[in-house]
C-alpha positions as CSV (number, residue, x, y, z in Angstrom):
1,M,138.1,59.9,31.6
2,P,139.4,56.4,32.1
3,I,140.7,55.2,35.5
4,T,143.8,53.0,35.0
5,L,145.4,50.8,37.6
6,P,148.3,48.8,36.1
7,P,149.1,45.4,37.6
8,T,152.0,45.4,40.0
9,P,154.4,42.8,41.2
10,A,152.9,43.1,44.6
11,V,149.5,42.1,43.3
12,D,150.9,39.2,41.5
13,S,152.8,37.9,44.5
14,A,149.8,38.4,46.8
15,V,147.6,36.4,44.4
16,A,150.2,33.7,44.2
17,K,150.3,33.4,48.0
18,I,146.5,33.2,48.1
19,F,146.5,30.4,45.6
20,R,149.1,28.5,47.7
21,R,147.7,29.1,51.2
22,V,143.9,29.8,51.0
23,V,142.6,28.0,47.9
24,P,144.0,24.6,48.9
25,L,142.4,24.9,52.3
26,F,139.1,25.8,50.9
27,I,139.3,22.9,48.5
28,I,139.9,20.5,51.4
29,M,136.9,22.1,53.3
30,L,134.6,21.6,50.3
31,I,135.7,18.0,49.9
32,C,134.7,17.4,53.5
33,N,131.5,19.3,52.9
34,Q,130.5,17.2,49.8
35,L,131.4,13.9,51.5
36,N,129.1,14.7,54.4
37,R,126.2,15.8,52.4
38,S,126.3,13.1,49.7
39,N,127.5,9.9,51.5
40,I,123.9,8.9,52.0
41,G,124.0,8.0,48.3
42,Y,126.2,5.0,49.1
43,A,124.3,4.2,52.3
44,R,120.9,4.2,50.7
45,E,120.3,0.5,50.3
46,Y,121.6,-0.2,53.8
47,L,119.5,2.5,55.3
48,E,116.5,0.9,53.6
49,A,117.4,-2.6,54.9
50,D,118.4,-1.6,58.5
51,V,116.2,1.5,59.1
52,G,113.3,1.1,56.7
53,I,113.9,4.2,54.6
54,G,112.4,3.5,51.1
55,A,113.1,5.3,47.8
56,A,110.6,8.1,48.3
57,A,111.6,8.6,52.0
58,Y,115.3,8.6,51.0
59,G,114.6,11.2,48.3
60,F,112.7,13.4,50.7
61,G,115.4,13.1,53.3
62,A,118.1,13.8,50.8
63,G,116.2,16.9,49.6
64,V,115.0,18.3,52.9
65,F,118.6,19.2,53.5
66,F,118.2,21.9,50.9
67,I,115.0,23.3,52.4
68,A,117.0,24.1,55.6
69,Y,119.9,25.3,53.5
70,A,117.7,27.8,51.7
71,L,116.0,29.0,54.9
72,F,119.3,29.7,56.7
73,E,121.6,30.7,53.9
74,L,120.9,34.4,53.9
75,P,121.0,34.8,57.7
76,S,124.2,32.8,57.8
77,N,125.9,35.2,55.3
78,V,124.7,38.2,57.3
79,M,126.3,36.6,60.4
80,M,129.5,35.9,58.4
81,E,129.7,39.6,57.5
82,K,129.3,40.5,61.2
83,F,131.7,37.9,62.8
84,G,134.1,37.5,59.9
85,A,135.1,34.5,57.8
86,K,137.6,33.1,60.3
87,I,135.0,32.5,63.1
88,W,132.0,31.8,60.9
89,L,133.5,29.3,58.5
90,T,135.0,27.4,61.5
91,R,131.6,27.4,63.2
92,I,129.9,26.1,60.0
93,M,132.4,23.3,59.5
94,V,132.5,22.0,63.1
95,S,128.7,22.0,63.4
96,W,128.1,20.2,60.1
97,G,130.8,17.6,61.1
98,T,129.1,17.0,64.4
99,I,125.7,16.5,62.9
100,S,127.1,14.2,60.1
101,F,128.6,12.1,62.9
102,A,125.2,11.9,64.5
103,M,123.9,10.3,61.3
104,A,125.6,7.1,62.4
105,F,122.8,6.8,65.0
106,V,119.8,7.1,62.7
107,N,117.0,4.8,63.8
108,G,114.1,5.7,61.5
109,P,112.8,8.0,58.8
110,E,111.8,10.7,61.3
111,M,115.3,11.0,62.8
112,F,116.7,10.8,59.2
113,Y,114.6,13.8,58.2
114,I,115.5,15.8,61.3
115,L,119.3,15.2,61.0
116,R,119.3,16.0,57.3
117,F,117.4,19.3,58.0
118,L,119.9,20.2,60.8
119,L,122.8,19.4,58.5
120,G,121.4,21.8,55.9
121,A,121.0,24.5,58.5
122,A,124.6,23.9,59.7
123,E,126.1,24.0,56.2
124,A,124.1,27.1,55.1
125,G,126.3,29.9,54.2
126,F,129.5,27.9,53.5
127,F,129.6,28.0,49.7
128,P,128.5,31.7,49.2
129,A,130.9,32.7,52.0
130,I,133.8,31.3,49.9
131,I,132.6,32.9,46.7
132,F,132.2,36.3,48.5
133,Y,135.7,35.8,50.1
134,F,137.2,35.4,46.6
135,A,135.4,38.6,45.5
136,K,137.1,40.5,48.3
137,W,140.5,38.9,48.1
138,L,141.2,38.3,44.3
139,P,141.0,40.6,41.2
140,N,138.4,39.5,38.6
141,S,141.1,38.2,36.3
142,H,141.9,35.4,38.8
143,R,138.5,34.6,40.4
144,G,137.4,32.2,37.7
145,R,140.4,29.9,38.1
146,A,140.2,30.2,41.9
147,T,136.4,29.4,41.8
148,A,137.0,26.5,39.4
149,L,139.7,25.0,41.7
150,F,137.4,25.4,44.7
151,V,134.4,23.9,42.9
152,A,136.6,21.1,41.7
153,G,136.7,20.1,45.4
154,S,133.1,18.8,45.0
155,S,134.1,16.7,42.0
156,V,137.2,15.4,43.9
157,A,134.9,14.5,46.8
158,A,132.6,12.7,44.4
159,A,135.5,10.9,42.8
160,I,137.0,9.7,46.1
161,S,133.7,9.1,47.9
162,G,133.2,5.9,45.9
163,P,136.6,4.4,46.6
164,L,136.4,5.6,50.2
165,S,132.8,4.5,50.9
166,G,133.4,0.9,49.7
167,P,136.1,0.1,52.4
168,L,134.1,2.0,55.1
169,L,131.0,0.0,54.3
170,S,133.0,-3.2,54.3
171,L,133.8,-2.6,58.0
172,D,130.3,-3.9,58.6
173,G,130.2,-5.9,61.9
174,L,133.4,-4.5,63.3
175,F,132.9,-3.9,67.0
176,G,129.2,-4.5,66.5
177,A,128.6,-1.5,64.3
178,R,127.2,-1.4,60.8
179,G,129.3,-0.3,57.8
180,W,127.1,2.7,57.1
181,Q,127.6,3.9,60.7
182,Y,131.4,3.9,60.1
183,L,130.8,5.9,56.8
184,F,128.9,8.7,58.6
185,G,131.0,8.7,61.8
186,I,134.5,8.8,60.3
187,E,133.6,11.3,57.6
188,G,131.8,13.5,60.2
189,L,134.8,13.5,62.6
190,L,137.1,14.4,59.6
191,S,135.1,17.6,59.1
192,V,135.4,18.6,62.8
193,V,139.2,18.2,62.7
194,V,139.6,20.1,59.5
195,G,137.3,22.9,60.8
196,I,139.5,23.3,63.9
197,I,142.7,23.5,61.8
198,A,141.0,26.0,59.5
199,Y,140.5,28.5,62.4
200,F,144.3,29.0,62.6
201,L,144.8,29.4,58.8
202,I,141.9,31.7,57.7
203,D,142.0,35.5,57.9
204,S,138.8,37.5,57.6
205,H,140.2,40.5,55.8
206,V,143.3,41.2,53.6
207,K,144.5,43.6,56.3
208,D,144.6,40.8,58.8
209,A,146.9,38.5,56.7
210,K,150.3,38.5,58.4
211,W,151.6,36.3,55.6
212,L,151.2,39.3,53.1
213,T,153.6,42.2,53.1
214,D,152.3,45.8,53.6
215,E,152.8,46.5,49.9
216,E,150.9,43.4,48.8
217,K,148.0,44.3,51.1
218,H,147.9,47.9,49.8
219,D,148.1,47.0,46.1
220,L,145.7,44.1,46.3
221,N,143.1,46.2,48.1
222,A,143.6,49.0,45.6
223,A,143.1,46.7,42.6
224,I,139.9,45.3,44.1
225,A,138.6,48.7,45.2
226,V,138.9,50.0,41.6
227,E,136.9,47.0,40.3
228,E,134.2,47.5,42.9
229,A,133.9,51.2,42.1
230,E,133.2,50.3,38.5
231,K,130.8,47.6,39.4
232,A,128.9,50.1,41.5
233,R,128.7,52.5,38.6
234,T,127.7,50.1,35.8
235,S,125.7,47.5,37.7
236,G,122.4,49.3,37.2
237,M,121.5,48.5,40.8
238,G,123.0,51.5,42.5
239,D,120.1,53.9,42.1
240,G,119.5,54.7,45.8
241,R,117.4,51.6,46.5
242,S,118.0,49.7,49.7
243,R,120.1,46.6,49.8
244,W,117.0,44.4,50.3
245,K,115.0,46.0,47.4
246,M,118.0,45.3,45.2
247,L,117.5,41.6,45.8
248,L,114.3,41.8,43.7
249,D,116.2,43.0,40.6
250,P,115.3,40.9,37.5
251,K,119.0,40.4,36.9
252,L,119.3,38.5,40.2
253,L,116.2,36.4,39.4
254,L,117.8,35.3,36.1
255,F,120.9,34.3,38.0
256,V,118.8,32.3,40.4
257,W,117.0,30.4,37.6
258,I,120.3,29.5,35.8
259,Y,122.0,28.3,38.9
260,F,118.9,26.3,39.9
261,A,119.1,24.4,36.6
262,I,122.8,23.7,37.1
263,Q,122.1,22.4,40.6
264,L,119.3,20.1,39.4
265,S,121.9,18.1,37.3
266,I,124.6,18.2,39.9
267,Y,122.5,16.8,42.8
268,A,120.5,14.4,40.7
269,N,123.8,12.8,39.8
270,T,125.3,13.2,43.3
271,F,122.5,11.2,45.0
272,W,121.4,8.8,42.2
273,L,124.5,8.1,40.2
274,P,125.4,5.0,42.4
275,S,122.0,3.6,41.9
276,I,122.3,4.1,38.1
277,V,125.7,2.4,38.1
278,R,124.3,-0.5,40.0
279,R,122.3,-1.4,36.8
280,I,125.6,-2.6,35.3
281,D,125.7,-6.4,35.7
282,G,128.3,-7.8,38.1
283,T,128.9,-4.7,40.2
284,N,129.4,-4.7,44.0
285,D,130.0,-2.0,46.6
286,I,133.7,-1.6,45.6
287,T,133.1,-1.5,41.8
288,V,130.0,0.8,42.1
289,G,132.2,3.2,44.1
290,L,135.0,3.1,41.5
291,L,132.8,3.4,38.5
292,S,130.7,6.2,40.1
293,S,133.9,8.3,40.5
294,L,134.6,8.4,36.7
295,P,132.2,11.2,35.8
296,W,133.6,13.4,38.6
297,I,137.2,12.8,37.6
298,C,136.4,13.9,34.0
299,A,134.6,16.9,35.4
300,V,137.6,18.1,37.4
301,F,139.8,18.5,34.3
302,A,137.0,20.0,32.2
303,M,136.0,22.7,34.7
304,Y,139.6,23.8,35.4
305,Y,140.5,24.2,31.7
306,M,137.2,25.8,30.8
307,S,137.6,28.4,33.6
308,K,141.3,29.0,32.7
309,I,140.2,29.8,29.1
310,G,137.5,32.1,30.6
311,D,140.0,33.9,32.7
312,R,142.4,34.3,29.8
313,T,139.9,35.5,27.2
314,G,137.5,37.3,29.6
315,N,134.6,36.0,27.5
316,R,132.8,33.4,29.6
317,R,129.3,33.6,28.0
318,P,129.9,31.1,25.1
319,L,131.8,28.8,27.4
320,L,128.8,28.7,29.8
321,I,126.4,28.0,27.0
322,I,128.6,25.2,25.6
323,A,128.9,23.7,29.1
324,L,125.1,23.6,29.6
325,L,124.4,22.2,26.2
326,T,127.0,19.5,26.8
327,A,125.2,18.6,30.0
328,A,121.9,18.5,28.2
329,V,123.1,16.3,25.3
330,G,125.1,13.9,27.7
331,T,122.1,13.5,30.0
332,L,119.6,12.9,27.2
333,A,121.9,10.3,25.6
334,A,122.4,8.6,29.0
335,A,118.6,8.2,29.4
336,V,118.3,6.0,26.3
337,A,121.6,4.1,26.3
338,S,122.6,0.8,27.8
339,P,124.1,0.9,31.4
340,W,127.8,0.9,30.2
341,I,127.2,3.4,27.4
342,A,125.0,5.5,29.8
343,L,128.0,5.8,32.2
344,I,130.1,7.2,29.3
345,F,127.5,9.8,28.5
346,L,127.1,10.7,32.2
347,C,130.9,11.4,32.1
348,I,130.2,13.8,29.3
349,A,127.3,15.4,31.1
350,A,129.3,15.8,34.3
351,M,132.0,17.7,32.3
352,G,129.2,20.1,31.2
353,F,127.2,20.8,34.3
354,K,130.2,20.9,36.7
355,S,132.1,23.3,34.3
356,A,129.0,25.4,34.2
357,S,129.1,26.1,38.0
358,P,132.4,28.1,38.2
359,L,131.8,29.8,34.9
360,F,128.4,30.9,36.1
361,W,129.7,32.5,39.3
362,S,131.9,34.8,37.4
363,F,128.8,36.7,36.2
364,P,127.4,37.7,39.7
365,Q,130.9,38.4,40.9
366,S,131.6,40.8,38.0
367,T,128.2,42.5,37.5
368,L,126.4,42.8,40.8
369,H,126.6,46.0,43.0
370,P,129.2,45.5,45.8
371,M,126.7,46.6,48.4
372,V,124.4,43.7,47.5
373,L,127.0,41.1,46.5
374,A,127.2,39.1,49.7
375,A,123.4,38.9,50.1
376,A,122.9,38.3,46.4
377,I,125.3,35.4,46.4
378,A,123.5,33.9,49.4
379,V,120.1,34.3,47.6
380,I,121.4,32.8,44.4
381,N,123.0,29.8,46.1
382,S,120.1,29.1,48.5
383,V,117.3,29.3,46.0
384,G,119.4,27.7,43.3
385,N,120.2,24.9,45.7
386,L,116.6,24.0,46.0
387,G,117.4,22.1,42.9
388,G,119.1,19.8,45.4
389,F,115.6,19.1,46.9
390,V,113.7,18.9,43.7
391,A,116.1,16.5,41.9
392,P,116.6,13.7,44.5
393,F,113.0,13.9,45.7
394,G,111.7,13.9,42.1
395,F,113.9,11.0,41.1
396,G,112.7,9.0,44.1
397,L,109.0,9.5,43.1
398,I,109.8,8.7,39.5
399,Q,111.6,5.5,40.4
400,E,108.8,4.3,42.7
401,A,106.2,5.1,40.0
402,T,108.1,3.7,36.9
403,G,110.8,1.5,38.3
404,S,113.6,3.6,36.6
405,V,114.9,7.2,36.5
406,T,114.8,7.6,32.8
407,W,112.1,10.3,32.8
408,G,114.1,12.2,35.4
409,L,117.1,12.3,33.1
410,Y,114.8,13.7,30.3
411,A,113.8,16.5,32.6
412,L,117.4,17.3,33.5
413,A,118.4,17.5,29.9
414,G,115.5,19.9,29.2
415,A,116.4,22.1,32.1
416,S,120.0,22.4,31.0
417,A,119.0,23.3,27.5
418,L,116.7,26.0,28.7
419,A,119.3,27.4,31.0
420,A,121.7,27.6,28.1
421,L,119.2,29.8,26.2
422,S,118.7,31.9,29.4
423,V,122.5,32.8,29.5
424,L,121.9,34.9,26.3
425,L,119.8,37.2,28.5
426,I,122.7,38.0,30.9
427,E,123.9,41.6,30.3
428,K,127.6,41.9,29.5
429,P,129.8,43.8,32.0
430,R,130.5,47.2,30.7
431,G,133.5,49.4,31.0
432,V,136.0,46.9,32.4
433,V,139.0,45.5,30.7
434,A,140.3,42.9,33.2
435,M,143.9,42.1,34.0
436,T,144.4,38.6,32.7
437,E,147.1,36.1,33.4
438,G,150.1,36.6,31.2
439,R,148.9,40.0,29.9
440,D,150.7,43.2,30.5
441,A,147.7,45.5,29.8
442,P,146.4,47.5,32.7
443,V,142.9,47.5,34.2
444,T,141.0,50.2,32.4
445,L,137.8,51.6,33.7
446,T,135.9,54.0,31.5
447,K,134.1,56.9,33.1
């Protein structure tokens, strides 16, 4: 017998409020997050000149962040479930801002490694906490767009980091400080301030939100509860195993691999794109920053519209495959093209691999058992983010060995193509007809 829960005006108004109040705040938080983790890409040459950090040391320092991130991700999400998003997200943001500020005082490779490791430990749990938050606050028909808008924050950060880093680096010599010190210090303090503000705007649970009416809280919780009941029934993971044994499910391992491949491309470009752009004749700090922003600007529009199509149709599998193949083709072409043409192909690749990220997260959110969802998201994100270690460190070794990163781009293209094939192995969600934007059909769950 089907269980039917029709959409209500209260659910629609609650969702609209969440998109106005919570989603923009999370976007700003992610922008700060990405600025603090990726600003070393613009400081790389100055760190080498002033502190003696070469290409391999830079690649290792950029990547060791993700070792700490992977180690502390799952414990962080467990603590978030215990203390609530309000306290834990504030703690994460204030601590990462403080450590990023301390990067202004790096005096050698060892301190660089230590602070990057601590930054990874501080940030651990942030991204999966937001993805889990959306799963508990939004019906499936709206999560794709919310996730896309949130993930777009990383592209916005990448787009503005270039134009922002140029002027900050140009402060070199002001009050006796180096430009890269202003870059780390100012962006770190920004995160601390935003983190404090976030404490007063975030609610841990729907029932705590004073800005929602009682009817909105009731209907929103009911809609999400019906979806979670069906996920528990059809996930294939609710067979009496413990939460931790569920984390060994092959379905979860497949998700980990696909997300790892996506992160390889994202972080290779995050940390090495400025160096690739510097191959263009006549560039300087300002023009490198401006040109480096172009792929991320293209990605913002692509990921939003791809996710909007996914929410409307409910069929995200072909979209994810197309996004990954676009990343593969764009990256492969960039490896063999001249610098200017390579930049154009990197714009195409960014539209692919950045769109793949929000499309991907709809699959764990809609198929994994509710009991294991928070821990599973943490595992996928932490292990997948090891791509953020492999990519920059591997690119550093390749550049030192060959003088270019061409072979690294070949490897990224291959990983994206293989991930596209792997998407075909993801099981389709069963028994759920999702409420979609602009559609009057109810949510139907087949028993």
